[in-house]
Structures are given as structure tokens and as C-alpha cells.
C-alpha positions as CSV (number, residue, x, y, z in Angstrom):
1,M,74.5,80.2,112.5
2,T,77.2,81.4,110.2
3,F,77.0,79.9,106.7
4,L,76.4,83.4,105.0
5,L,79.5,84.8,106.3
6,R,82.5,85.7,104.2
7,P,86.2,84.9,105.1
8,K,87.9,87.6,107.7
9,W,90.9,88.3,105.7
10,K,91.1,90.9,103.9
11,G,93.5,93.7,102.0
12,P,94.6,94.9,98.8
13,I,96.7,92.8,96.6
14,L,100.1,92.6,94.9
15,L,99.7,91.3,91.4
16,A,102.1,89.3,89.3
17,G,101.9,90.0,85.7
18,I,99.6,87.4,84.2
19,M,101.2,87.7,80.7
20,G,104.6,86.5,81.9
21,L,103.2,83.7,83.7
22,F,101.7,82.1,80.3
23,A,105.1,82.9,78.3
24,S,106.7,79.6,77.1
25,N,110.1,79.6,77.4
26,T,113.0,77.2,78.1
27,S,114.2,78.4,81.3
28,L,110.9,77.7,83.0
29,A,110.9,74.0,81.5
30,K,114.5,73.6,82.7
31,Q,113.8,74.9,86.2
32,T,110.8,72.5,86.1
33,A,112.8,69.4,85.4
34,E,115.4,70.2,87.8
35,K,112.9,70.6,90.5
36,A,111.4,67.4,89.5
37,R,114.4,65.4,90.5
38,T,114.4,66.5,94.1
39,L,111.1,67.7,94.9
40,H,107.7,66.0,95.3
41,P,104.0,67.0,95.3
42,I,102.1,67.8,98.6
43,S,99.7,65.4,99.9
44,V,96.3,65.4,101.7
45,V,98.5,64.1,104.7
46,E,101.1,66.7,104.5
47,T,98.2,69.1,104.0
48,L,96.4,68.3,107.1
49,A,99.9,68.2,109.0
50,I,100.9,71.6,108.2
51,R,101.7,73.9,111.3
52,R,100.1,77.2,112.0
53,V,101.6,79.9,113.8
54,S,99.5,82.4,115.5
55,E,99.7,85.1,118.5
56,P,103.0,86.4,117.9
57,Q,103.3,88.8,120.8
58,I,106.6,90.9,121.7
59,S,107.8,91.7,125.1
60,P,107.2,95.0,126.2
61,D,111.2,95.3,126.6
62,R,111.8,93.9,123.0
63,T,114.1,91.1,124.0
64,R,111.6,88.3,123.5
65,V,108.6,87.3,121.4
66,A,106.1,84.7,122.3
67,Y,104.0,82.7,119.7
68,V,101.6,79.6,119.3
69,V,102.2,76.5,116.9
70,T,99.0,74.4,116.4
71,Q,99.4,71.0,114.4
72,P,96.4,68.7,113.7
73,I,96.6,65.1,115.1
74,K,94.6,62.9,112.9
75,E,95.3,60.0,115.3
76,A,93.8,61.8,118.4
77,N,91.1,63.6,116.5
78,R,92.5,66.9,117.9
79,D,94.7,69.6,117.4
80,H,97.9,70.1,119.4
81,A,99.2,73.7,120.5
82,V,102.3,75.1,122.2
83,L,103.2,78.3,123.6
84,Y,106.9,79.1,122.9
85,V,108.9,82.1,124.1
86,A,112.0,82.8,121.9
87,D,114.9,85.6,121.6
88,A,113.5,88.4,119.4
89,A,117.1,89.2,118.5
90,H,117.8,86.2,116.2
91,A,116.4,82.6,115.3
92,G,117.1,80.0,117.5
93,S,115.6,77.7,120.2
94,A,112.3,78.5,121.9
95,L,111.4,77.8,125.6
96,T,108.1,75.9,126.0
97,L,106.1,77.6,128.2
98,A,102.6,75.6,127.8
99,E,100.7,73.0,125.6
100,G,96.9,72.2,125.2
101,F,94.4,71.7,122.3
102,H,94.3,75.4,121.6
103,I,96.0,78.3,123.2
104,T,94.9,81.8,122.1
105,T,94.9,85.4,123.1
106,V,98.6,85.6,124.3
107,R,99.5,88.6,126.6
108,W,102.6,89.9,128.3
109,S,102.5,91.6,131.5
110,S,103.7,95.4,131.7
111,D,106.8,94.2,133.3
112,A,107.5,91.3,130.9
113,K,107.6,88.7,133.9
114,R,104.4,87.0,133.5
115,I,102.4,85.9,130.0
116,F,98.7,85.3,130.0
117,F,96.8,83.2,127.7
118,V,93.8,81.1,127.2
119,R,94.2,77.3,127.2
120,E,92.0,74.8,126.1
121,D,92.4,71.0,127.3
122,E,90.4,68.2,129.0
123,S,88.8,70.7,131.5
124,G,87.8,73.2,129.2
125,R,88.7,76.7,128.3
126,N,90.4,78.9,131.0
127,I,92.6,82.0,131.5
128,W,96.4,81.0,132.5
129,E,99.5,82.7,133.2
130,A,102.8,81.4,133.1
131,P,106.4,82.9,134.3
132,S,107.8,84.2,130.9
133,S,111.3,82.6,132.0
134,G,109.6,79.2,132.5
135,G,108.1,77.1,135.4
136,P,104.6,75.9,136.3
137,A,101.5,78.0,134.7
138,R,98.8,79.0,137.0
139,R,95.0,78.8,136.3
140,L,93.3,82.2,136.7
141,T,89.7,81.0,136.3
142,D,87.3,78.3,137.0
143,I,84.8,79.3,134.4
144,Q,81.0,78.5,135.0
145,G,80.0,78.3,131.7
146,E,81.8,79.0,128.6
147,L,84.7,81.2,128.5
148,V,83.7,83.4,125.1
149,H,85.5,82.4,122.0
150,V,84.9,83.1,118.4
151,A,85.0,80.5,115.7
152,E,88.0,80.4,113.4
153,F,86.3,82.3,110.5
154,S,84.7,85.1,112.9
155,L,85.9,88.6,113.5
156,P,88.6,88.0,116.5
157,V,87.3,88.9,120.0
158,D,89.4,89.1,122.9
159,P,87.9,87.1,125.8
160,Y,90.0,88.9,128.4
161,E,92.0,91.6,129.2
162,V,94.5,92.6,132.2
163,S,94.5,96.4,133.6
164,T,97.5,98.5,132.7
165,D,98.8,98.2,136.6
166,G,98.5,94.3,136.4
167,T,96.1,94.0,139.1
168,M,92.7,93.3,137.7
169,L,91.4,90.8,135.3
170,F,88.3,91.4,133.1
171,Y,87.0,88.5,131.2
172,A,83.9,87.4,129.3
173,V,81.8,84.2,129.9
174,Y,78.4,82.8,128.2
175,D,75.9,81.5,130.7
176,T,75.5,78.1,129.0
177,A,73.5,76.7,132.1
178,A,71.1,79.7,131.8
179,A,70.6,79.0,128.2
180,R,69.9,75.0,128.9
181,R,67.3,76.1,131.6
182,E,65.6,78.4,129.4
183,F,65.5,76.0,126.6
184,E,64.1,73.1,128.7
185,R,61.5,75.9,130.4
186,K,60.4,76.8,126.6
187,T,60.1,73.2,125.4
188,L,58.4,71.8,128.3
189,G,54.8,71.3,127.3
190,G,55.0,72.8,124.5
191,R,56.8,76.1,122.7
192,L,55.0,79.3,121.1
193,Y,57.1,79.3,117.9
194,E,58.3,82.8,117.2
195,G,60.5,82.7,113.9
196,E,63.6,81.1,115.4
197,G,65.9,79.0,113.1
198,Y,65.1,75.5,113.5
199,W,68.6,74.8,115.1
200,R,67.4,76.6,118.2
201,V,64.3,74.7,118.5
202,V,65.8,71.4,118.2
203,T,68.7,71.5,120.6
204,P,70.2,73.4,123.5
205,K,73.6,73.3,121.7
206,F,72.5,76.4,119.3
207,Q,70.8,78.1,121.7
208,S,72.0,82.2,122.5
209,A,73.4,82.5,126.1
210,P,73.4,85.4,128.3
211,Y,76.9,87.4,128.1
212,Q,78.5,88.4,131.2
213,L,81.7,90.5,131.9
214,W,83.5,89.6,135.2
215,A,86.4,91.0,137.0
216,R,88.8,89.4,139.2
217,N,91.1,91.2,141.6
218,L,94.4,89.3,140.8
219,Q,96.1,90.0,144.3
220,S,93.1,89.3,146.5
221,G,91.0,86.6,144.2
222,Q,88.0,88.4,144.6
223,V,85.4,88.1,141.6
224,Q,82.7,89.8,140.7
225,K,80.2,90.0,137.9
226,I,80.1,93.6,136.7
227,W,77.8,93.5,133.4
228,E,75.4,91.2,131.7
229,T,73.7,91.5,128.2
230,H,71.3,89.4,126.0
231,T,72.9,87.9,122.9
232,F,71.2,86.7,119.4
233,L,73.5,84.1,118.4
234,P,75.0,80.7,119.7
235,P,78.2,81.1,121.5
236,G,81.0,81.5,119.0
237,N,79.5,84.1,116.7
238,M,79.7,87.7,116.8
239,A,80.5,88.0,120.5
240,P,79.9,91.4,122.1
241,E,83.3,93.2,122.4
242,F,85.1,95.1,125.7
243,Q,87.9,97.4,126.0
244,V,89.2,98.6,129.1
245,S,90.7,101.9,129.8
246,H,94.1,102.6,130.7
247,D,93.3,103.5,134.3
248,G,90.8,100.4,134.9
249,R,88.1,102.6,135.7
250,K,85.7,102.4,132.5
251,V,85.1,99.5,130.2
252,A,84.0,100.3,126.7
253,L,81.5,97.8,125.1
254,L,80.1,97.3,121.7
255,Y,77.1,94.5,121.5
256,Q,74.3,93.5,119.5
257,T,71.2,94.7,120.3
258,T,68.7,93.9,117.4
259,E,68.0,90.6,115.5
260,W,69.3,92.1,112.0
261,H,72.8,93.2,113.4
262,G,72.1,96.6,115.1
263,H,74.3,97.5,117.6
264,T,74.9,99.8,120.6
265,L,77.9,101.6,122.1
266,A,78.0,101.9,125.8
267,L,80.5,102.7,128.6
268,L,80.6,101.2,131.7
269,D,81.7,102.4,135.1
270,V,83.6,99.4,136.8
271,A,82.8,101.2,140.5
272,T,78.8,101.5,140.1
273,Q,78.6,98.9,137.6
274,K,76.1,101.3,135.6
275,P,76.3,101.5,131.7
276,E,76.3,105.1,129.8
277,I,74.9,104.7,126.0
278,P,75.9,107.0,124.0
279,V,75.2,105.7,120.7
280,P,72.3,103.0,120.8
281,D,71.3,103.1,117.0
282,L,74.6,101.6,115.2
283,G,74.2,99.3,112.4
284,H,76.9,96.4,112.2
285,S,79.9,97.1,114.2
286,F,83.1,95.4,115.5
287,S,86.8,96.0,116.3
288,L,86.3,98.4,119.2
289,K,89.6,100.1,121.2
290,W,90.6,103.1,122.7
291,S,92.5,105.8,121.3
292,D,95.9,106.3,122.2
293,D,94.9,109.5,124.2
294,Q,92.0,107.8,125.8
295,Q,89.6,110.5,124.5
296,S,87.7,108.3,121.8
297,L,86.8,104.9,121.0
298,L,87.2,103.6,117.7
299,F,85.5,100.8,115.9
300,T,84.4,99.8,112.2
301,S,80.5,100.5,111.6
302,Q,78.0,101.2,109.3
303,G,77.2,104.1,111.5
304,S,73.9,105.3,113.1
305,V,71.2,103.5,111.2
306,D,67.4,104.2,110.8
307,P,65.7,100.9,110.6
308,S,63.4,101.7,107.7
309,Q,66.4,102.1,105.2
310,T,66.2,99.8,102.3
311,T,69.8,99.8,101.7
312,Q,72.6,98.9,104.1
313,P,75.5,101.7,104.6
314,E,79.0,100.6,104.0
315,L,81.3,99.8,106.6
316,R,83.6,102.6,107.7
317,Q,86.0,103.5,110.4
318,Y,84.4,105.7,113.4
319,A,85.5,107.8,116.2
320,Y,83.1,108.4,119.2
321,S,84.7,111.6,121.2
322,L,84.2,111.2,124.9
323,S,84.4,114.8,125.2
324,G,82.5,116.1,122.4
325,K,79.8,113.3,122.8
326,N,79.5,113.0,118.8
327,L,80.4,110.2,116.3
328,K,82.3,110.8,113.3
329,P,83.7,109.1,110.4
330,V,87.3,109.2,110.1
331,E,88.9,109.6,106.6
332,G,92.2,109.1,104.9
333,A,95.4,108.7,106.4
334,A,93.7,109.1,110.0
335,A,91.5,106.1,109.4
336,N,94.7,104.1,108.4
337,S,96.3,105.0,111.5
338,L,93.5,103.7,113.6
339,S,94.3,100.1,112.2
340,G,97.5,100.3,113.9
341,A,99.3,96.9,113.0
342,D,97.6,97.0,109.7
343,A,99.1,100.3,109.0
344,L,102.4,98.7,109.5
345,S,101.5,95.9,107.4
346,A,100.9,98.2,104.4
347,E,104.2,99.9,105.2
348,V,106.1,96.6,105.1
349,E,104.3,95.9,102.0
350,K,105.0,99.0,100.2
351,Q,108.8,98.9,101.2
352,T,109.8,95.5,101.0
353,S,106.9,93.8,98.8
354,R,106.6,91.6,101.7
355,F,103.6,90.7,103.5
356,V,103.1,90.7,107.1
357,H,100.1,90.8,109.3
358,H,99.0,90.3,113.1
359,C,101.8,92.4,114.4
360,S,102.6,93.4,118.1
361,F,105.0,96.3,119.3
362,D,107.1,96.7,122.3
363,S,106.3,99.2,124.5
364,Q,108.7,101.9,122.6
365,K,107.5,100.8,119.3
366,T,111.2,99.9,118.2
367,L,110.4,96.8,117.1
368,A,107.3,94.4,116.0
369,A,107.0,90.9,116.0
370,C,104.6,89.6,113.0
371,I,103.5,86.9,111.0
372,E,104.9,86.8,107.3
373,E,103.5,84.6,104.5
374,S,102.9,84.4,101.0
375,P,100.7,82.0,98.9
376,A,103.6,79.6,98.2
377,Q,105.5,80.3,101.8
378,A,104.1,78.8,105.1
379,P,103.7,81.4,107.8
380,E,106.5,82.2,110.0
381,V,107.2,84.4,113.0
382,V,109.5,87.7,112.0
383,E,110.8,90.6,113.6
384,V,110.4,94.2,111.9
385,P,112.9,96.9,113.1
386,L,111.1,100.4,113.6
387,K,112.3,103.6,114.0
388,G,109.8,106.4,115.3
389,G,107.1,103.8,114.7
390,R,108.0,103.5,111.2
391,V,109.4,100.5,109.4
392,A,113.4,100.7,109.6
393,G,114.6,97.6,107.6
394,K,113.3,94.2,106.3
395,P,111.3,91.7,108.0
396,V,113.9,89.0,109.5
397,A,112.8,85.4,110.3
398,L,112.8,83.9,113.7
399,T,111.4,80.6,112.8
400,H,111.1,77.6,110.3
401,L,108.3,75.8,111.5
402,N,107.5,73.7,108.7
403,P,111.1,72.2,107.4
404,E,109.1,69.1,105.7
405,L,107.6,71.8,102.8
406,D,111.4,72.5,101.7
407,S,110.8,69.1,99.6
408,V,107.6,69.8,98.4
409,E,106.7,71.6,94.9
410,F,103.8,73.9,94.7
411,G,102.0,74.9,91.9
412,Q,102.9,78.6,90.8
413,I,100.1,81.0,91.9
414,S,99.4,84.4,90.3
415,G,96.5,86.8,90.3
416,L,93.8,87.4,87.3
417,R,92.2,90.9,86.7
418,W,89.9,91.7,84.0
419,S,87.7,94.2,85.8
420,E,88.2,97.8,87.0
421,K,87.4,97.1,90.3
422,G,88.4,93.8,91.2
423,S,86.8,91.4,93.6
424,E,84.5,92.9,96.6
425,E,87.6,93.0,98.7
426,G,89.7,95.2,96.2
427,D,91.7,92.1,95.3
428,A,92.3,90.4,92.0
429,D,89.2,88.9,90.2
430,A,90.8,85.3,90.8
431,G,93.8,83.6,91.4
432,L,95.3,80.9,89.1
433,V,97.2,77.8,90.6
434,L,99.2,76.4,87.6
435,P,99.9,72.3,88.1
436,A,103.2,71.4,89.7
437,G,105.7,70.8,86.7
438,Y,103.7,73.0,84.5
439,V,104.5,72.4,81.0
440,P,103.5,75.1,78.8
441,G,101.3,74.2,75.6
442,K,99.8,71.1,77.8
443,R,96.1,71.4,78.8
444,Y,95.3,70.2,82.3
445,P,91.8,69.6,83.9
446,L,90.6,72.3,85.8
447,L,89.1,73.1,89.1
448,V,87.2,76.1,90.2
449,M,87.0,77.1,93.9
450,L,84.7,79.6,95.6
451,Y,85.2,81.9,96.8
452,D,87.4,85.0,98.0
453,M,90.4,82.7,98.8
454,Y,93.1,84.8,96.8
455,D,94.4,87.9,97.6
456,G,97.9,87.2,96.7
457,K,99.2,87.1,100.4
458,H,98.0,84.2,102.2
459,F,99.6,80.7,102.2
460,L,97.6,78.6,99.8
461,A,98.4,75.0,100.6
462,Q,94.5,74.7,101.5
463,G,91.9,76.7,99.7
464,A,91.2,79.2,102.9
465,E,90.5,78.7,106.6
466,F,86.9,78.3,106.1
467,N,86.7,75.1,103.8
468,S,88.9,71.9,103.5
469,Y,89.9,72.0,100.2
470,A,93.5,70.5,99.5
471,L,94.3,73.2,96.9
472,Q,98.0,72.4,96.4
473,A,97.4,68.6,96.3
474,F,95.1,69.0,93.4
475,A,98.0,70.9,91.7
476,G,100.3,68.4,92.6
477,H,98.0,65.8,91.0
478,G,97.9,67.6,87.8
479,Y,95.1,70.2,88.1
480,A,95.0,73.8,87.1
481,V,93.0,75.8,89.9
482,L,91.1,78.9,89.8
483,L,90.1,81.1,93.0
484,V,87.3,83.1,91.8
485,N,86.8,85.6,94.2
486,V,83.4,87.7,94.7
487,P,82.8,90.6,92.2
488,A,82.7,94.1,93.5
489,G,79.2,95.2,94.4
490,A,77.5,91.7,94.5
491,F,76.1,92.2,97.7
492,V,75.0,95.9,97.1
493,Y,71.4,96.3,96.0
494,K,68.3,97.8,97.1
495,E,66.1,95.6,99.5
496,G,63.5,93.7,97.7
497,D,64.8,94.9,94.2
498,Y,64.7,91.5,92.8
499,A,66.1,92.1,89.2
500,A,69.1,94.4,91.0
501,A,69.6,91.4,93.6
502,K,69.7,88.6,91.2
503,A,72.2,90.4,88.6
504,A,74.7,91.5,91.4
505,E,74.7,88.5,93.7
506,A,73.9,85.3,91.5
507,D,74.8,86.4,87.8
508,S,77.8,88.7,88.5
509,M,79.7,85.5,89.9
510,V,78.4,83.7,86.9
511,L,79.9,86.0,84.6
512,A,83.3,86.0,86.9
513,V,83.4,82.4,86.8
514,R,82.9,82.4,82.9
515,K,85.5,84.9,82.3
516,A,88.3,83.3,84.6
517,V,87.4,79.8,82.9
518,D,87.4,81.4,79.5
519,L,91.1,83.0,79.8
520,V,92.9,79.7,81.1
521,V,91.2,77.8,78.3
522,A,92.0,80.5,75.7
523,R,95.6,80.6,76.9
524,G,95.8,76.9,76.3
525,I,95.8,75.8,80.1
526,A,92.7,74.2,80.8
527,D,90.9,71.2,79.0
528,P,87.2,72.6,78.6
529,K,86.3,68.7,78.4
530,R,87.6,68.0,82.2
531,M,86.4,70.8,84.3
532,G,84.8,70.8,87.9
533,I,83.7,73.3,90.4
534,M,83.5,73.5,94.0
535,G,82.2,76.0,96.6
536,W,81.7,76.2,100.6
537,S,79.5,78.4,102.8
538,Y,78.0,80.7,100.0
539,G,80.2,79.3,97.6
540,A,78.0,76.4,97.6
541,F,75.1,78.5,96.2
542,W,77.0,79.8,93.4
543,T,78.3,76.3,92.9
544,D,74.6,75.0,92.6
545,Y,73.1,77.6,91.0
546,I,75.8,77.5,88.1
547,M,75.4,73.5,87.8
548,T,71.8,73.9,87.6
549,H,71.6,76.9,85.3
550,Y,74.7,76.4,83.2
551,P,74.7,72.5,83.3
552,E,77.2,72.3,80.0
553,W,79.9,74.2,82.0
554,F,81.4,72.0,84.3
555,Q,81.4,67.8,84.1
556,A,81.3,67.3,88.1
557,A,80.7,69.6,91.0
558,A,80.8,69.7,95.1
559,S,79.1,71.9,97.2
560,G,79.2,72.2,101.1
561,E,77.5,74.2,104.0
562,G,75.2,76.5,102.3
563,D,71.7,76.5,100.9
564,N,71.1,80.3,100.2
565,H,68.0,81.1,97.9
566,N,66.3,77.7,98.6
567,P,63.3,77.6,99.7
568,A,64.0,75.2,102.9
569,L,66.3,78.3,104.2
570,Y,63.2,80.4,104.2
571,W,61.3,78.5,106.6
572,L,63.8,76.8,108.7
573,G,66.5,79.6,108.9
574,G,64.2,81.9,111.0
575,N,63.4,85.5,111.0
576,V,67.0,86.5,109.9
577,Y,67.3,84.6,106.7
578,K,63.7,84.9,106.0
579,R,64.4,88.6,106.1
580,Q,67.6,88.2,103.6
581,E,65.5,86.0,101.1
582,D,62.7,88.9,101.4
583,N,65.6,91.4,100.5
584,F,66.4,89.3,97.4
585,F,63.0,88.3,96.1
586,G,60.5,90.4,97.4
587,G,59.1,87.7,99.7
588,G,58.8,84.0,100.0
589,P,58.4,80.8,97.8
590,Y,54.7,81.4,97.7
591,G,52.1,83.3,95.6
592,K,53.1,86.1,93.4
593,Y,57.4,85.4,94.4
594,L,57.1,81.7,93.4
595,E,58.1,82.5,89.8
596,R,61.2,84.5,91.1
597,W,62.1,81.4,93.3
598,K,61.8,79.3,90.6
599,E,63.9,81.2,88.3
600,V,66.7,81.1,90.9
601,A,66.6,78.6,93.5
602,P,68.9,75.7,92.5
603,A,67.0,73.3,94.1
604,L,63.9,74.1,92.0
605,N,66.1,73.7,88.9
606,V,67.7,70.4,89.2
607,E,66.1,68.7,86.1
608,R,68.8,70.6,84.4
609,L,71.5,69.2,86.3
610,R,73.8,66.9,84.3
611,G,76.8,66.3,85.9
612,P,77.4,64.3,89.6
613,L,77.1,66.6,92.8
614,L,78.6,65.8,96.0
615,L,77.5,67.3,99.0
616,E,78.6,67.8,102.4
617,T,77.2,69.5,105.6
618,S,77.5,69.7,109.5
619,T,74.6,68.4,111.5
620,S,74.0,72.0,112.3
621,I,72.4,73.0,108.9
622,L,71.6,70.0,107.2
623,L,69.7,72.0,104.7
624,A,71.6,70.2,101.9
625,M,68.9,67.3,102.3
626,E,66.3,69.5,100.2
627,M,69.1,69.5,97.4
628,R,69.7,65.9,97.7
629,E,66.1,65.0,97.6
630,A,65.4,67.3,94.5
631,I,68.3,65.8,92.7
632,L,67.3,62.4,93.3
633,A,63.8,62.8,92.6
634,Q,64.5,64.5,89.1
635,G,66.8,61.3,88.2
636,G,70.3,63.3,88.8
637,E,73.1,61.8,91.0
638,T,74.4,63.1,94.2
639,E,75.8,62.1,97.6
640,L,75.3,63.9,100.6
641,Y,77.9,63.4,103.7
642,Y,77.1,65.0,107.3
643,T,79.2,65.4,110.6
644,D,78.6,66.6,113.7
645,D,80.8,69.5,113.4
646,E,80.7,72.9,112.9
647,H,80.5,75.5,109.7
648,V,84.2,75.1,109.4
649,F,85.2,71.7,110.4
650,Q,87.2,71.8,113.3
651,Q,87.8,68.1,114.2
652,P,91.2,66.8,112.3
653,V,89.4,63.6,111.2
654,N,86.4,65.6,109.7
655,R,89.0,68.1,107.9
656,F,91.0,65.0,106.6
657,N,87.9,63.2,105.5
658,S,86.6,66.0,103.5
659,M,89.7,66.9,102.0
660,T,90.3,63.3,100.8
661,R,86.6,63.0,99.6
662,H,86.8,65.9,97.2
663,F,90.1,64.8,96.3
664,D,88.9,61.2,95.2
665,W,85.8,62.7,93.7
666,F,87.2,64.9,91.3
667,N,89.9,62.4,90.3
668,F,87.2,59.9,89.7
669,W,84.9,62.0,87.4
670,L,87.4,64.4,85.6
671,L,90.4,61.7,85.4
672,G,88.9,58.3,85.6
673,A,91.2,57.4,88.2
674,E,90.5,55.3,91.7
675,D,92.3,54.9,94.7
676,A,93.3,51.4,95.1
677,A,92.8,51.1,98.9
678,P,90.4,48.5,100.0
679,S,88.6,50.7,102.5
680,K,87.5,52.8,99.4
681,K,85.9,49.7,97.2
682,A,82.2,50.5,98.2
683,Q,82.8,54.1,97.5
684,Y,83.9,53.4,94.0
685,E,81.2,50.9,93.2
686,R,78.6,53.5,94.4
687,W,80.5,56.2,91.9
688,N,80.6,53.8,89.1
689,S,76.9,52.8,89.6
690,M,76.4,56.6,89.4
691,R,78.2,56.8,86.2
692,K,76.2,54.4,84.3
693,R,73.0,55.9,85.4
694,L,74.5,59.1,84.3
695,G,75.1,57.6,81.1
696,A,71.9,56.1,80.2
697,R,70.1,59.0,81.7
698,K,67.9,61.2,79.0
699,M,67.4,64.6,79.6
700,P,63.7,65.8,79.0
701,E,63.2,68.8,77.2
702,S,61.9,70.8,80.0
703,A,65.3,70.5,81.2
704,K,67.2,72.0,78.3
705,R,68.1,75.7,78.8
706,P,67.2,78.0,75.9
707,G,70.5,79.5,74.5
708,A,72.6,77.3,76.9
709,Q,76.4,77.0,75.8
């Protein structure tokens, strides 16, 4: 399960001056009036339909660029992805090579004649190749099990790699049939419980599955399994990583070997299929690759970790020298150079103040293909000219994928910074989205969204990849929106030090939210009598915590897919989450630690809850049931919606319904507005009844928080 993970995108931020944002001037008002004549606010329907671009891959000879465009199709309840190849010299028409539900991991052959990719369609997920000049695609695999993939919110892991000479295909598979057999074997006649998460007890869907590495000779068609290992999480979560050496003789492996994220670095001999294990005791580690000279293995890691340590080491760049047989952290410019395309992104930003990412290079590093975006600009494919591997000019757009957005008015976006360190990722403390057509001096309803959604770089029509918050639809409907990031140091404390844990992980976010809200209220933007808060994943805990501990702050709230620091997680989450809670509280919600749980756990403080709380969850978690029952038992008001989807909703219908539900919810509670659609009649009947009950409710003296504001 992954409802404790944080968003994958990171990086420093380019801030706009916040004082200028709030300055009242006639030119701003004039521009607003002119725009209003031609532009319209974005709707939830338009938000869902935005096309997303991925996999920009430039050909080795720099003449063409491949990329994938994906669009959700609500009517079919699935995504539609198209693989294109276009001229890298200038914008224009593109050649369609393949279509499917999803297309990922696009790679050129060394001679630029073929393109390899992973295609998901009705038959499943397989590796394909297609002539780069057009023609029928050919399936290269017939996967028995499940081709390794990662969820959208996890760190990317390549499921395959083609050898430099183009003769061998290495690919990774989960043996899901073995996992199913093991589940049936264990449950038949009774199963000894050993601290697994409840999802692994009730369904084979969430069982960890053996990870297998296979090699296929592309000339003879011969296929053989060359390595296998145990995994700790269900398929799609933190898969092992592999990287093939240039000569095809060795495969570097980085994989989890303990339940609490311990990792091992290994080197597999392809001929003998025997692994050498140079570093068996790594902490959390990822992003494995070979150095350019093939003499070192590079990755991000906590380094070698002693299991008895009570604090978690910071993540750093590491290099393992094959000749010296030693592991050393890499510092300064050398560490930046390990990031390759990320280093190019930083250089482009420094020279042009524009943000590009996911860059690929031609064989001579004279041209790069990247994705460019900004908070108010949808992602596009661009080329970046290089000289000697360095940036030699500004990015040039090759696509215009969402022409419909040209007629949309977005709310102006800027960063807020009040602390010296900023957020945990080094970004601003928060982002502020003004209402579309903002008029200085007018107060607007305010929504606070949690967490880590703003870095000043990524497109923000939706809150983030990991939630279904129609951010700009709210702005277009007259809301100001605050995107509060996780404060620096929020997860840094000694295991078992409850006071430090509470101050860092719970109260620091409370202070950040309060500071952000006070700023926009003081500047005359937000109406303090019409404020709501919403959070997904870990943001759900912070939302519930604030609503139950500071109930006067917000008039309505919504939380989804997270139930950290509530009692049910302690016994339903299994050993991993039990350890997480032990690290925070010192122990479980029993005996001498019970009072600590009563002090923090939202489910144990719902008697203070005053506003309505909307709950959403997938069937993979369902821990929100505890929160729902606690609220209703204490006379509060809530609704819980659940759907059979992933932690990050994947199905277009579920994403659309989640966006619409949140939109309707806050419009009802903060604006007193109802959608007249007949299909929503029952929804508003329920909500009006909830409002009447809340109006008649008398809060007991025990529910009042001493000193509450």
C-alpha cells in the first residue's frame, strides 16, 4: 500500500514577487476586463479532458522526436494514448505509430530504424517495436504474469532494456500466478497471521509477487529467466530496478530486501546467472544507473544503514566503484552531473527562466527533446539546442496539444515564502492561485489544498498527479486557492520521541496552514467566513487533524485516501505501518501510550468537529470507515464515498466524479450554491438535511478546545 508516499516531482523554485501580486493597479483591472470578453473559466469536464504528454525521446541522429499523448475518455472509462514521431527541426504534423490505453517506456534503437515501447491494450501490457518510419508494430513479448510497471505517483522504473547492439531484450515480470497460488495455499484451512496489512489477508489482488528478470534474443527468439527475487509490496509499488552494462554481460540490480525499505545492490553475470552482492545493507535506495565510463554504479540512497539506528539518514547521491569496491557519497557538481537530464533542466532554467524536464539527448548530445510547462501553461514537447553538452539556445516548441485551453482564463499563480528553509523539497512554503478575473480589494471564498502541489513549475489545472482536485475550476468559480507544501523537517525526528514527532509532523503543518491563511486574509483576498480545506493521502491526516483540533478555522472540509495516526491503521496496516506509528507515538493506542493517541488521532477527537467532512477512499484502504463511524457516533456530519480503484484514481469516471463531488461539496457549503441537474437532487437533499442537523447541534463543553481561536 502507498498512502504514505509523497509526490514524485521535486526541485527548486522560481518565485514571483508576492508583493507585486497584491498591488492594486488600473492596468491589472483593465487587462482583466479585456480578457473577460474572450476567455471563459475552465470546467471540470475540460479539466479531465486535458491531453498529457510524456516520453519525449529524440532519435540518435537528432532528426526526429517520439512522444506520447494521453487523454482520458470518460465515455469509455479509459485513457487513450497515441505514440507519435515528428520532425525534430520544427513544429508540424506527426506520424502515428501506435495507440493503446497507455504507452510508456519509449526507446529508439541505436540505428534509429526502430522504436520500442510498452503498450497496454485489451490483451494486457506487453513490449512492442515499430518501424520509426511507419508500418505495422510487432509484439515482442507474451507476458505470463504481469509486466513490471509502477503507479503514476511512484518513482519511475523501466520494465525493459534493449542491449546496446540491439540483439538482446531484458525485461521484468511479476509472477502473479505464483502469488495467487501462494495466497490460496496460505488461506486454505486457516492462515497464521504474521502482521501483514489487512489488504494482503483478504484478497490476492494486493499480494506481493515474485519479481523475475528475463532475457530474449531478438534474433533467435530464445527466452530465458535469468534472475528472481522476493518482493514486499504489491505489483506497481517500488519495483526492483535493473540496468544492463554496455557490453550486455552484466546487469546491475537494486532491490528491496527488508520490510522496512532496506535495499541491496547486486551485479548479475548474464552468462552464469549468478549475482555478486557488493552492498547488502543499504537503506531506501532508487534511481540506479551505470556511469558513462561503466566503472561505477550510481544511485540515490540513504547509504549503508545500521538496523538499530533510531533516525533515518538523509537521501544522497552515491557511487559504487567496481574497481575500488567501495561505496562513497558524491558531492557538489559531481552529484549534479549524475542527474543528467536534471542537470540540463537546471541549466535551461538558469539561462532562460523556463522549466523543462524528462529530457533525452541525441547520441552526440547536440540536441535534447524535453517537456516544457509552467503553472499556467500545459506541457508541450520542446527541443533544446546543445553545444558540447551545454545549453546553446532557448527551448523551441514542437507541439500545441491543447488548443482548447487558449480560450480559458486561468487564475494567476504565485509563490508564498515566509520561512528561511521553505518546504521539505526546497520550494516555496505555499502557492496561491487567485480567482480568475481577480479584482483587488474584493474578498473571495478560500480553499486550502494539501500537500506539496506547488513548486512554481508544473502545470496546475489539477491540484497534482496524486489527487483529483479541479484546482483551476475552483479558481474559475471565484475561489482563491492556497496550496500549502510540507514544511522543511516535518518528517525529521528521533524514532519514539513523541514530543518531537508531534511538533514536526503534525503541528508544523498546522502552523504552515495558519500562516498561509493569515497572509491572504490580511491582504484582503480571502473571506475568513468562507473557508474550506482538503487533503489527499498524507494530506488527509493533516486535514482531519486541523478540523478536529482547530474546528473554528474552516467551515467545510474533504479528505481522501489516508488515515495516518488513527487507531485502525495500527492493527489494519500491518507491521510496516505499526512501526511507523510506534516511531511517532512510542507505542500502540493502548496502555501508557493511549493518552498520546487521544491527543493526536483525529478519530479520537471528532467530538470537536463542527463542519461537514467529505471522505473519499478506494477499496484498497477503506480506513476512512473508522473516521466516518466516529463522526456519526458523536453527532457530526460526514459522507464517505468509496470506489474500486487505486490510491491515485486511474479510471476517468472515478477521476471525474471525484472532481465533480468536491466541486459541488464546497460550492454548497461555502457558497450556498446547488447544481440544478436532476441527477443531483438526492445529493442536495442529503446535504440540506446535514445542514439542518448541524444548525441544531449543540456542542458539549467537553468538545470545546481551551484557547481555541
